[in-house]
C-alpha positions in Angstrom: 121.7 63.7 112.2 119.0 64.8 109.7 119.7 68.3 111.1 123.3 68.2 110.0 122.1 67.4 106.5 121.0 71.1 106.3 124.3 72.5 107.5 127.3 71.6 109.6 126.8 72.8 113.2 128.4 73.3 116.6 127.1 71.6 119.7 125.5 74.9 120.8 123.8 75.3 117.5 122.4 71.8 117.6 121.1 72.3 121.1 119.3 75.5 119.9 117.8 73.9 116.8 116.6 70.9 118.9 113.6 73.0 120.0 111.7 71.1 117.3 112.8 67.7 118.5 110.4 65.4 120.3 113.0 65.5 123.1 115.0 68.7 122.9 118.4 69.0 124.5 118.2 70.5 128.0 121.9 71.1 128.4 125.0 71.7 126.2 126.9 68.9 128.0 124.3 66.3 126.9 124.4 67.6 123.3 128.2 67.4 123.3 128.2 63.9 124.8 125.8 62.6 122.1 127.9 64.2 119.3 131.0 62.7 120.7 129.4 59.3 120.8 128.3 59.6 117.2 131.7 60.7 116.2 133.4 57.7 117.8 130.9 55.4 116.0 132.0 56.9 112.7 128.7 58.5 111.8 130.0 62.1 112.2 133.3 63.9 111.9 134.3 67.1 113.5 136.6 70.1 112.7 138.1 72.7 114.9 137.0 76.3 114.2 140.1 78.5 113.8 140.7 82.1 115.0 138.6 82.0 118.1 141.5 83.2 120.3 143.9 81.6 122.8 142.3 78.8 124.8 139.1 79.0 122.9 138.4 75.8 121.0 135.0 75.1 119.4 134.2 72.2 117.1 131.8 72.0 114.2 130.3 68.7 113.2 129.4 67.3 109.8 128.1 64.0 108.4 130.3 61.1 107.3 129.3 58.8 104.4 128.6 56.0 106.9 125.6 58.1 108.1 123.8 57.1 104.9 123.0 53.8 106.6 120.9 55.6 109.3 119.3 58.6 107.6 117.1 57.8 104.6 117.5 61.2 103.0 121.3 60.6 102.8 121.0 57.4 100.8 120.1 59.3 97.6 123.1 61.6 97.9 126.2 60.9 95.9 129.3 60.0 98.0 131.0 63.1 96.8 128.2 65.4 98.0 129.5 68.5 100.0 127.3 67.2 102.9 130.1 64.7 103.7 133.0 67.2 103.4 134.6 69.4 106.1 134.1 73.2 105.9 136.2 74.7 103.1 136.9 78.3 102.5 135.3 80.9 104.7 134.4 79.7 108.2 132.6 83.0 108.8 130.2 82.2 106.0 129.6 78.6 107.0 129.0 79.5 110.6 126.6 82.2 109.6 124.6 79.7 107.5 124.5 77.3 110.4 123.4 80.1 112.8 120.6 81.0 110.4 119.4 77.4 110.0 119.3 77.2 113.8 117.2 80.4 114.0 114.8 79.1 111.3 114.4 75.7 113.0 113.9 77.2 116.4 111.5 79.9 115.2 109.3 77.4 113.4 109.3 75.0 116.4 108.0 77.6 118.8 105.4 79.1 116.3 102.6 77.0 117.8 101.9 75.4 114.4 101.7 78.6 112.4 104.9 77.8 110.5 105.9 74.5 108.9 109.3 74.0 107.2 108.4 72.1 104.0 111.7 71.8 102.2 115.0 73.5 101.4 118.0 73.8 99.1 121.4 74.1 100.7 124.0 76.8 100.3 124.7 77.2 96.5 122.5 74.2 95.6 120.3 76.4 93.4 122.1 77.9 90.4 119.9 79.7 88.0 121.1 81.8 85.1 119.4 85.2 84.8 119.6 87.9 82.1 120.4 91.1 84.0 121.0 93.2 80.9 117.9 95.4 81.7 120.1 96.7 84.5 123.1 97.0 82.2 125.1 94.3 83.8 126.3 91.1 82.2 124.2 87.9 82.5 125.2 85.9 85.5 123.9 83.1 87.7 121.7 83.7 90.7 123.1 81.5 93.5 121.2 82.0 96.8 123.0 81.2 100.1 120.0 79.2 101.1 116.4 78.5 99.8 113.5 77.6 102.0 110.0 76.5 101.1 107.8 77.2 104.1 104.1 77.3 105.0 103.1 80.3 107.1 99.5 80.4 108.3 98.7 77.7 105.8 100.1 79.7 102.8 103.3 78.5 101.1 106.1 80.9 100.7 109.4 80.7 98.9 112.3 82.4 100.8 115.8 83.0 99.4 118.6 83.9 101.8 121.5 86.3 101.0 124.2 86.6 103.6 126.2 89.8 103.6 129.6 89.2 105.2 132.4 91.6 106.0 134.4 93.0 103.1 131.8 92.7 100.3 131.2 95.7 98.0 127.7 97.1 98.5 127.3 99.9 95.9 130.3 100.1 93.6 131.5 103.2 92.0 132.5 101.6 88.7 129.9 100.0 86.5 132.2 97.1 85.7 132.1 96.1 89.4 128.4 96.0 89.8 128.0 92.4 88.7 130.1 91.2 91.6 128.6 93.6 94.2 125.7 93.3 96.6 123.7 95.7 94.5 124.3 93.4 91.5 122.9 90.5 93.5 119.7 92.4 94.3 119.2 93.4 90.7 119.4 89.7 89.6 116.7 88.9 92.1 114.5 91.6 90.5 114.9 90.0 87.1 114.4 86.5 88.5 110.8 87.5 89.6 109.7 87.1 86.0 111.3 83.7 85.4 111.7 81.8 88.7 108.7 79.6 88.0 110.6 78.2 85.0 113.6 77.0 86.9 113.7 73.2 86.8 115.0 72.7 90.3 112.4 75.1 91.8 109.6 73.5 89.8 110.5 70.1 91.2 110.7 71.5 94.7 107.2 73.0 94.5 105.7 70.0 92.7 107.0 67.6 95.4 104.8 69.4 97.9 101.8 69.9 95.6 102.4 73.7 95.5 101.1 75.5 92.5 102.9 78.4 90.9 103.6 81.1 93.5 103.1 84.7 92.6 106.6 85.7 93.9 109.1 85.2 96.6 111.0 87.1 99.3 114.7 87.6 99.7 116.0 87.6 103.3 119.1 89.7 103.4 121.1 88.9 106.6 124.1 90.9 107.6 126.7 89.4 109.9 127.8 92.9 110.8 126.2 95.9 112.6 123.0 97.8 112.3 124.9 100.6 110.6 126.1 98.3 107.9 122.5 97.0 107.6 121.3 100.5 106.9 123.7 100.7 103.9 122.3 97.5 102.6 118.8 98.8 102.8 119.7 101.9 100.8 121.0 99.6 98.0 117.6 97.9 97.6 115.8 100.7 95.9 112.0 100.7 95.7 111.1 97.0 95.8 109.1 97.3 99.0 108.0 93.7 99.6 110.8 91.8 97.9 113.7 92.4 100.2 113.7 91.9 104.0 116.8 93.0 106.0 118.1 92.0 109.4 121.3 91.3 111.3 122.2 87.8 112.3 122.4 88.8 115.9 118.8 90.1 115.8 117.5 86.8 114.3 119.3 84.7 116.8 117.3 86.4 119.6 113.8 86.8 118.2 111.4 84.7 116.1 112.2 85.5 112.5 108.7 84.5 111.4 106.5 86.0 114.0 108.4 89.0 115.3 108.8 92.3 113.4 112.6 91.8 113.2 112.9 92.7 109.5 113.5 96.1 108.0 112.0 96.9 104.6 113.4 99.3 102.0 110.8 101.8 103.3 112.4 101.5 106.8 109.2 99.9 108.1 109.6 97.0 110.5 107.8 93.8 109.5 107.3 90.2 110.4 107.1 87.5 107.8 103.6 86.5 108.9 102.4 90.1 108.2 
């Protein structure tokens, strides 16, 4: 159930992420059976995923407030926390977040100790105001889709995740639209490089794990679309060679996102996070 604290998940996703469990799931039917049992006991709730097509019904599971009695980390959360709510808004976005969490959990679990997942901030949990006027766009908040603090080959790294879903504007033609575009998001990360160490929530996150001020961070840009779309995203990044890493969600679901060279840099070079 601690896994569902990170994101709501389907039975298939939980089976994939269980690679880090002391006893991983060996079959989907066993995972579904356990989830059904926890749902009947009132620890979990489930929700049908719409628009999968005729005869295709898949369920996504999330925590109920009663789970606070079993999972120590939940006891500190307010009863109105989004952790205890069904998926609202875009299912595509929520499922992509869940798929990415699975890929990270699985990749760390099979890294032979090279990668440790230290801590995280859930989708939209970090909200930091940045002044992007140097790029001639209005000041707005930086709101990553996920934040991970990891240790790779004994060195801590701060990773921000930006999901790029279908329909978002990449490089707008009008200056007034830049702030709401993908390019505007990237510009805010560039500004944030100078001030991220002053953000109270990030400072608490680092302090909790005795991590001193980091020199910087990486932004993992993950597209739920095709490689062609990914190429357009890379073009929007400019010349920040080591700040932005690009990949499709499908690629990350198949490889090890820490150890394998699955990421494309703005220079078009392929790189692994361990490099």
